[in-house]
PAZAPA-4460 file (N, C-alpha, C; in steps of 0.05 Angstrom, whole numbers, plus 32768, in hexadecimal, padded with zeros to 4 digits):
% residues 203
    n_x    n_y    n_z   ca_x   ca_y   ca_z    c_x    c_y    c_z   seq   type   mol
   7FF5   81C2   80FA   7FDF   81C2   80E6   7FD7   81A6   80DF     1      M     A
   7FBE   81A0   80E2   7FB5   8184   80DC   7FB4   8180   80BD     2      D     A
   7FB2   8167   80B4   7FB4   8161   8098   7F9E   816F   8087     3      K     A
   7F86   8170   8091   7F6F   817B   8081   7F74   8199   807E     4      R     A
   7F7D   81A7   8093   7F82   81C3   8092   7F9A   81C8   807E     5      T     A
   7FAF   81B8   807F   7FC6   81BB   806D   7FBD   81B6   804F     6      E     A
   7FAC   81A2   804B   7FA3   819E   802F   7F92   81B4   8025     7      L     A
   7F80   81BF   8037   7F6F   81D6   802F   7F80   81EE   8028     8      A     A
   7F96   81F2   8038   7FA8   8208   8034   7FB6   8206   8019     9      R     A
   7FBF   81ED   8014   7FCD   81E7   7FFA   7FBA   81EA   7FE3    10      L     A
   7FA1   81E2   7FE5   7F8E   81E5   7FCF   7F89   8203   7FCA    11      E     A
   7F86   8213   7FDF   7F83   8230   7FDB   7F9C   823C   7FCE    12      G     A
   7FB3   8233   7FD6   7FCC   823D   7FC9   7FCC   8237   7FAB    13      E     A
   7FC4   821E   7FA4   7FC3   8217   7F88   7FAE   8228   7F79    14      M     A
   7F97   822C   7F84   7F83   823A   7F77   7F8C   8257   7F71    15      A     A
   7F9D   8262   7F81   7FA6   827E   7F7F   7FBF   8280   7F6E    16      A     A
   7FCB   8269   7F67   7FE5   8269   7F57   7FDF   826E   7F39    17      D     A
   7FE1   8287   7F30   7FDC   828C   7F14   7FF0   8282   7F01    18      A     A
   8007   8278   7F0B   801C   826F   7EF9   8016   8252   7EF0    19      S     A
   8003   8243   7EFD   7FFE   8228   7EF4   7FF0   8227   7EDA    20      L     A
   7FF9   8214   7EC9   7FED   8211   7EAF   7FD0   8205   7EB0    21      P     A
   7FC1   820A   7E9B   7FA5   8200   7E98   7F92   8212   7EA8    22      L     A
   7F7A   8215   7E9C   7F67   8228   7EA9   7F4C   821B   7EB1    23      T     A
   7F4B   8201   7EAF   7F33   81F4   7EB7   7F31   81F2   7ED5    24      T     A
   7F1C   81E6   7EE0   7F18   81E5   7EFD   7F2E   81D6   7F0B    25      N     A
   7F34   81E0   7F22   7F48   81D2   7F34   7F3C   81BA   7F40    26      L     A
   7F48   81A2   7F3A   7F3F   8189   7F46   7F55   8180   7F59    27      V     A
   7F53   8187   7F73   7F69   8184   7F84   7F6D   8167   7F8D    28      F     A
   7F57   8159   7F94   7F59   813E   7F9E   7F45   813A   7FB4    29      G     A
   7F40   8122   7FBC   7F2D   811C   7FD2   7F33   8102   7FDF    30      E     A
   7F28   8100   7FF7   7F2C   80E7   8007   7F34   80EC   8022    31      G     A
   7F3E   80D7   8030   7F47   80D8   804B   7F64   80E0   804D    32      D     A
   7F6B   80F7   8059   7F86   8100   805B   7F97   80EE   806E    33      P     A
   7F89   80DD   807D   7F97   80CB   808E   7F99   80AE   8082    34      D     A
   7F96   80AD   8067   7F95   8093   8059   7FB1   8086   8059    35      C     A
   7FB1   806D   8053   7FC8   805D   804F   7FD0   805A   8031    36      E     A
   7FBB   805E   8020   7FBF   805A   8004   7FB6   8073   7FF5    37      V     A
   7FC7   807D   7FE2   7FC0   8095   7FD3   7FC2   808D   7FB4    38      M     A
   7FAD   8093   7FA6   7FAD   808E   7F8A   7FB2   80A7   7F7A    39      F     A
   7FC3   80A6   7F67   7FCB   80BF   7F57   7FC9   80B9   7F3A    40      I     A
   7FB7   80C8   7F2C   7FB4   80C5   7F10   7FC4   80DC   7F02    41      G     A
   7FBD   80E0   7EE8   7FCC   80F4   7ED9   7FC0   810F   7ED8    42      E     A
   7FA7   8110   7ED2   7F99   812C   7ED1   7F79   8127   7ECF    43      A     A
   7F6B   813A   7ED7   7F4D   8138   7ED6   7F44   8136   7EB9    44      P     A
   7F2D   8129   7EB6   7F1F   8128   7E9D   7F07   813A   7E9C    45      G     A
   7EF5   8137   7E89   7EDD   8148   7E86   7ECC   8147   7EA0    46      Y     A
   7EC5   8130   7EA9   7EB3   812E   7EC0   7EC0   8137   7ED9    47      Y     A
   7EDA   8133   7EDB   7EE8   813C   7EF3   7EE9   815A   7EF4    48      E     A
   7EEC   8167   7EDC   7EEC   8184   7EDB   7ED1   818F   7EE2    49      D     A
   7EBC   8182   7EDA   7EA1   818C   7EE0   7E9A   8189   7EFD    50      V     A
   7EA1   8172   7F0A   7E9A   816E   7F25   7EB0   8176   7F38    51      E     A
   7EC7   817F   7F2E   7EDD   8187   7F3E   7EE6   8171   7F53    52      K     A
   7EE5   8158   7F49   7EEC   8140   7F59   7EFC   812E   7F48    53      R     A
   7F0F   8120   7F53   7F1F   810E   7F42   7F11   80F3   7F3D    54      P     A
   7F15   80E8   7F26   7F0D   80CD   7F1F   7EEE   80C8   7F26    55      F     A
   7EDE   80D8   7F16   7EC1   80D4   7F18   7EB4   80CA   7EFF    56      V     A
   7EC3   80C9   7EE8   7EB8   80BE   7ECF   7EBA   80A0   7ECF    57      G     A
   7EB8   8094   7EB7   7EBA   8077   7EB5   7ED2   806B   7EC2    58      R     A
   7EE9   8077   7EBE   7F01   806D   7EC9   7F00   8070   7EE8    59      A     A
   7EF4   8084   7EF1   7EF1   8089   7F0E   7EDD   8075   7F1A    60      G     A
   7EC9   806E   7F0B   7EB6   805A   7F15   7EC4   803F   7F18    61      Q     A
   7ED5   8039   7F05   7EE5   801F   7F07   7EF7   8021   7F1F    62      L     A
   7F05   8036   7F23   7F16   8038   7F3B   7F06   8035   7F54    63      L     A
   7EF0   8042   7F56   7EDF   803F   7F6E   7ED6   8022   7F73    64      T     A
   7ECF   8015   7F5E   7EC6   7FF7   7F5F   7EDF   7FE7   7F69    65      R     A
   7EF5   7FEC   7F5E   7F0D   7FDD   7F66   7F15   7FE1   7F82    66      A     A
   7F12   7FFB   7F8C   7F18   8000   7FA8   7F04   7FF1   7FB9    67      I     A
   7EEB   7FF2   7FB2   7ED5   7FE5   7FC3   7ED8   7FC6   7FC1    68      E     A
   7EE3   7FBC   7FAB   7EE7   7FA0   7FA8   7EFC   7F95   7FBD    69      G     A
   7F0C   7FA6   7FC7   7F20   7F9E   7FDC   7F13   7FA0   7FF8    70      L     A
   7EFA   7FA9   7FF9   7EEE   7FAC   8014   7EF3   7FC7   801F    71      G     A
   7EFE   7FD9   8010   7F04   7FF5   8019   7EEE   8007   800F    72      W     A
   7EEF   801F   8017   7EDD   8034   800E   7EEE   804B   8001    73      K     A
   7EE1   8058   7FEC   7EF0   806C   7FDF   7EFA   8082   7FF2    74      R     A
   7EE9   8089   8006   7EF0   809F   8017   7F04   8096   802C    75      D     A
   7F0E   807E   802B   7F24   8075   803D   7F3F   8078   8030    76      Q     A
   7F3F   807E   8016   7F59   8082   8008   7F5A   80A0   8000    77      V     A
   7F6F   80A7   7FF2   7F70   80C3   7FE7   7F77   80C0   7FC9    78      Y     A
   7F69   80D1   7FBA   7F69   80D0   7F9D   7F70   80EA   7F91    79      I     A
   7F82   80ED   7F80   7F8A   8106   7F73   7F97   8101   7F58    80      T     A
   7FA1   8116   7F4C   7FB0   8114   7F33   7FC9   8125   7F35    81      N     A
   7FDD   811F   7F23   7FF5   8131   7F22   7FEC   814C   7F1B    82      I     A
   7FE1   814F   7F02   7FD8   8169   7EF8   7FBB   816C   7F03    83      V     A
   7FB5   8183   7F0F   7F9B   8187   7F1D   7F86   8195   7F0B    84      K     A
   7F8C   819B   7EF2   7F78   81A6   7EE0   7F77   8196   7EC6    85      R     A
   7F5F   8196   7EB9   7F5C   8185   7EA2   7F6B   8193   7E89    86      R     A
   7F7B   8183   7E7B   7F87   818D   7E63   7F72   818E   7E4D    87      P     A
   7F76   819F   7E38   7F62   81A1   7E24   7F5D   8186   7E16    88      P     A
   7F44   8181   7E10   7F3B   8169   7E01   7F46   814E   7E0E    89      E     A
   7F49   8150   7E29   7F53   8138   7E38   7F6E   812D   7E2D    90      N     A
   7F7E   813F   7E21   7F99   8135   7E18   7FAB   812F   7E2F    91      R     A
   7FC1   8121   7E29   7FD4   811A   7E3E   7FDF   8133   7E48    92      D     A
   7FE6   8134   7E62   7FF3   814C   7E6E   800F   814E   7E62    93      P     A
   8017   8167   7E5C   8031   816D   7E51   8046   816D   7E67    94      L     A
   8060   8167   7E5F   8075   8167   7E75   8076   8181   7E85    95      P     A
   8072   8197   7E77   8074   81B1   7E86   805C   81B4   7E9A    96      E     A
   8046   81A8   7E93   802F   81AA   7EA5   8034   8198   7EBD    97      E     A
   803F   8180   7EB9   8046   816E   7ECF   805A   817C   7EE2    98      I     A
   806E   8188   7ED6   8082   8196   7EE6   8077   81AD   7EF6    99      E     A
   8064   81BC   7EEA   8058   81D2   7EF8   8048   81C9   7F11   100      A     A
   803B   81B2   7F0E   802A   81A9   7F24   8039   8196   7F38   101      Y     A
   8051   818F   7F31   8061   817D   7F40   8066   8186   7F5E   102      R     A
   806C   819F   7F62   8071   81A7   7F7F   8058   81A4   7F90   103      P     A
   8040   81A9   7F83   8028   81A7   7F93   8021   818A   7F9A   104      Y     A
   8026   8178   7F86   8022   815C   7F8D   8035   8152   7FA3   105      L     A
   804D   815B   7FA2   8061   8154   7FB7   8057   815D   7FD2   106      A     A
   804D   8175   7FD4   8043   8180   7FED   802A   8170   7FF6   107      K     A
   801A   8169   7FE3   8001   815A   7FE9   8008   813E   7FF4   108      Q     A
   801B   8131   7FE8   8025   8117   7FF2   8031   811A   800E   109      I     A
   8041   812E   8012   804E   8133   802C   8038   8138   8042   110      E     A
   8024   8147   803B   800F   814D   804E   8001   8133   8056   111      A     A
   7FFA   8122   8043   7FEA   810A   8048   7FFB   80F4   8055   112      I     A
   8013   80F0   804A   8025   80DB   8055   801B   80BF   8050   113      G     A
   8012   80B8   8039   800A   809B   8036   801F   8088   8037   114      P     A
   8018   806E   803E   802C   8059   803E   8030   804F   8022   115      K     A
   801B   804F   8012   801C   8043   7FF7   8011   8057   7FE3   116      V     A
   8020   805C   7FCE   8017   806D   7FB8   8011   805C   7F9F   117      I     A
   7FF9   805F   7F93   7FF3   8050   7F7B   7FF1   8064   7F63   118      V     A
   8006   8065   7F54   8004   8077   7F3B   7FF4   8068   7F26   119      P     A
   7FE0   8076   7F1B   7FCF   806A   7F07   7FD7   8073   7EEB   120      L     A
   7FE3   8062   7EDB   7FEB   806B   7EC0   8008   8073   7EBF   121      G     A
   8013   8075   7EA7   802F   8079   7EA4   8039   8095   7EAC   122      R     A
   8028   80AA   7EA9   8031   80C4   7EB0   8034   80C5   7ECF   123      F     A
   8022   80BB   7EDD   8024   80BB   7EFA   803A   80A8   7F04   124      A     A
   803E   8091   7EF7   8053   807E   7EFE   806E   808B   7EF9   125      M     A
   8072   8099   7EE2   808C   80A5   7EDD   8092   80BD   7EEE   126      N     A
   807F   80C7   7EFC   8085   80DC   7F0F   8096   80D0   7F26   127      Y     A
   8090   80B8   7F2E   809E   80AB   7F43   80B5   8099   7F3A   128      F     A
   80B0   808C   7F22   80C3   807A   7F18   80C9   8080   7EFA   129      L     A
   80DC   8092   7EF6   80E0   809D   7EDB   80E8   8087   7EC6   130      P     A
   80F5   8073   7ECE   80FF   805E   7EBC   80EC   8047   7EB9   131      D     A
   80D5   8047   7EC6   80C3   8030   7EC6   80B2   8032   7EAC   132      A     A
   80A8   801A   7EA5   8096   8018   7E8F   807C   800C   7E99   133      K     A
   8066   8018   7E92   804C   800E   7E9D   8046   7FF2   7E96   134      I     A
   804C   7FE9   7E7D   8045   7FCE   7E74   8057   7FB9   7E83   135      T     A
   806F   7FC1   7E8B   8081   7FAF   7E98   807F   7FB0   7EB7   136      R     A
   8079   7FC7   7EC2   807C   7FCC   7EDF   8062   7FD0   7EEE   137      D     A
   804B   7FD1   7EDF   8032   7FD4   7EED   802D   7FBC   7F00   138      Q     A
   8023   7FC1   7F17   801E   7FAC   7F2B   8036   7FA4   7F3C   139      G     A
   804E   7FAE   7F35   8065   7FA9   7F46   8067   7FBC   7F5D   140      K     A
   8077   7FB6   7F70   8079   7FC7   7F88   8096   7FD3   7F8B   141      V     A
   8097   7FED   7F8D   80B1   7FFA   7F8F   80B1   800C   7FA8   142      F     A
   80C9   8012   7FB2   80CB   8024   7FC8   80DA   803E   7FC0   143      R     A
   80CD   8054   7FC5   80D9   806E   7FBF   80D3   8081   7FD6   144      R     A
   80E6   808F   7FDE   80E1   80A5   7FF3   80D4   8099   800C   145      G     A
   80DA   8080   8012   80CE   8074   802B   80B2   806B   8028   146      G     A
   80A7   806B   800F   808C   8063   800A   808C   804C   7FF5   147      R     A
   8078   803C   7FF5   8075   8028   7FE1   8065   8032   7FC9   148      L     A
   806E   802D   7FB1   8063   8036   7F99   8059   801E   7F89   149      I     A
   803F   801E   7F82   8033   8007   7F74   8027   8012   7F5B   150      V     A
   8035   8015   7F45   8029   8020   7F2C   8014   800C   7F20   151      P     A
   8000   8017   7F15   7FEC   8007   7F08   7FE2   8014   7EEE   152      M     A
   7FD5   8005   7EDE   7FC9   8010   7EC6   7FB5   8026   7ECE   153      L     A
   7FB2   803A   7EBE   7F9D   804D   7EC2   7F82   803F   7EBF   154      H     A
   7F6D   8044   7ECF   7F53   8038   7ECC   7F48   803C   7EAF   155      P     A
   7F4E   8052   7EA3   7F44   8057   7E88   7F50   8042   7E74   156      A     A
   7F69   803B   7E78   7F77   8027   7E68   7F6B   800C   7E6D   157      A     A
   7F64   8006   7E86   7F59   7FED   7E8D   7F3D   7FE8   7E80   158      A     A
   7F2F   7FFE   7E7A   7F15   7FFC   7E6E   7F16   7FF5   7E50   159      L     A
   7F2F   7FF4   7E44   7F31   7FF1   7E28   7F32   7FD4   7E1F   160      R     A
   7F35   7FC1   7E32   7F35   7FA5   7E2A   7F37   7F93   7E41   161      G     A
   7F31   7F79   7E3C   7F30   7F65   7E52   7F4C   7F61   7E5E   162      T     A
   7F60   7F5F   7E4E   7F7B   7F5A   7E58   7F84   7F71   7E6A   163      E     A
   7F80   7F89   7E62   7F88   7FA0   7E72   7F77   7FA1   7E8C   164      A     A
   7F5D   7F9A   7E8A   7F4D   7F99   7EA1   7F56   7F84   7EB5   165      M     A
   7F5D   7F6D   7EAC   7F67   7F59   7EBD   7F81   7F60   7ECB   166      N     A
   7F93   7F6E   7EBC   7FAC   7F77   7EC8   7FA6   7F8B   7EDE   167      Q     A
   7F95   7F9E   7ED9   7F8E   7FB3   7EEB   7F84   7FA7   7F05   168      F     A
   7F70   7F95   7F03   7F63   7F8A   7F1A   7F77   7F76   7F2B   169      L     A
   7F89   7F68   7F1B   7F9C   7F58   7F29   7FB0   7F69   7F39   170      A     A
   7FB8   7F7F   7F2D   7FCA   7F91   7F3C   7FBD   7F9E   7F53   171      S     A
   7FA4   7FA5   7F50   7F95   7FB1   7F66   7F92   7F9D   7F7D   172      F     A
   7F8F   7F84   7F77   7F8B   7F71   7F8C   7FA3   7F6C   7F9D   173      G     A
   7FBA   7F77   7F96   7FD2   7F75   7FA5   7FD3   7F88   7FBD   174      K     A
   7FC3   7F9D   7FBC   7FC5   7FB3   7FCE   7FC2   7FAB   7FEC   175      L     A
   7FAF   7F9A   7FF3   7FAE   7F93   8010   7FC8   7F85   8019   176      P     A
   7FD3   7F74   8008   7FEC   7F67   8010   8003   7F7A   8012   177      A     A
   8003   7F8E   8001   8018   7FA3   8003   8016   7FB1   801D   178      V     A
   7FFE   7FB9   8024   7FFA   7FC7   803E   8004   7FB6   8055   179      L     A
   7FFD   7F9C   8055   8005   7F8B   806B   8023   7F89   806D   180      K     A
   8031   7F8B   8056   804E   7F89   8057   805D   7FA4   805A   181      K     A
   804E   7FB9   805E   805B   7FD3   805F   8070   7FD4   8076   182      C     A
   8069   7FC9   808D   807C   7FCB   80A3   8095   7FBC   809C   183      E     A
   8092   7FA5   8093   80AA   7F94   808B   80BA   7FA2   8075   184      E     A
   80AD   7FAC   8060   80BB   7FB7   804A   80C8   7FD2   8053   185      L     A
   80BD   7FDF   8066   80C8   7FF9   806F   80E3   7FF5   807A   186      G     A
   80EB   7FDD   8083   8104   7FD9   808D   8119   7FD1   8078   187      K     A
   8110   7FCE   8060   8121   7FC6   804A   812F   7FDE   803D   188      M     A
   8146   7FDB   8031   8154   7FF1   8023   8142   7FF8   800B   189      P     A
   8144   8012   8003   8135   801B   7FED   8140   800E   7FD2   190      E     A
   812D   8006   7FC1   8135   7FF9   7FA8   8145   800D   7F98   191      A     A
   815B   8004   7F8A   816A   8015   7F7A   8167   800B   7F5C   192      R     A
   816B   801E   7F49   8169   8016   7F2D   817F   8002   7F25   193      P     A
   8178   7FEF   7F15   818C   7FDD   7F0A   819D   7FEC   7EF5   194      E     A
   81B3   7FDF   7EEC   81C5   7FEB   7ED8   81B5   7FF3   7EBE   195      S     A
   81A0   7FE2   7EB9   8190   7FE7   7EA1   817E   7FFF   7EA4   196      S     A
   817C   800A   7EBB   8169   8021   7EC0   814F   8019   7EC9   197      G     A
   8149   7FFF   7ECA   8130   7FF5   7ED4   812E   7FF6   7EF3   198      R     A
   8118   8000   7EFD   8116   7FFF   7F1B   8111   7FE4   7F25   199      P     A
   811C   7FDC   7F3C   8118   7FC3   7F48   80FE   7FC3   7F58   200      N     A
   80EE   7FAF   7F54   80D5   7FAB   7F64   80DC   7F9C   7F7D   201      S     A
   80CC   7FA1   7F94   80D1   7F93   7FAC   80C3   7F76   7FAB   202      L     A
   80AC   7F75   7F9E   809E   7F5C   7F9B   8088   7F5F   7F87   203      F     A
***
């Protein structure tokens, strides 16, 4: 089964799963299933729910500009969220909602097989790096499950101030170098947590 067929099958499975929490539109994800970089946010917002597409509001427009600023195109990467439906009033996703959608995200990642995963915001980051802190670890590079993880501020957070925006863009600017080093880093042992519980970054 090719990647597009597998993703379509998985989306249909999710749509039919009545056990999943939240009742808004399913926003499965979009992009190139053969991509090297996958961006993962926390949950859809109002505009994403309306259009059934991830990251199309103001935060999504910033994400698109940042992608294009690297000389890439949005349709060359893959974009999704942990939770695939909008929580009421755009609140943060609850732990039980994240857990309910977790198996589907794992299958989505497995089907796509990206080299680099970019979690956007602390909820997405803690899915991969439970002990990480977004203010301390955003922009660092970690290895988990044979993939490189580069957590970043959520674009919505970057829109709140100049300092946050500068941090977001600086972290984003590292992605081409991360891709170039994928082969080299793939031969390195996986980073282990320090005794303090902090994850070790590769660079």
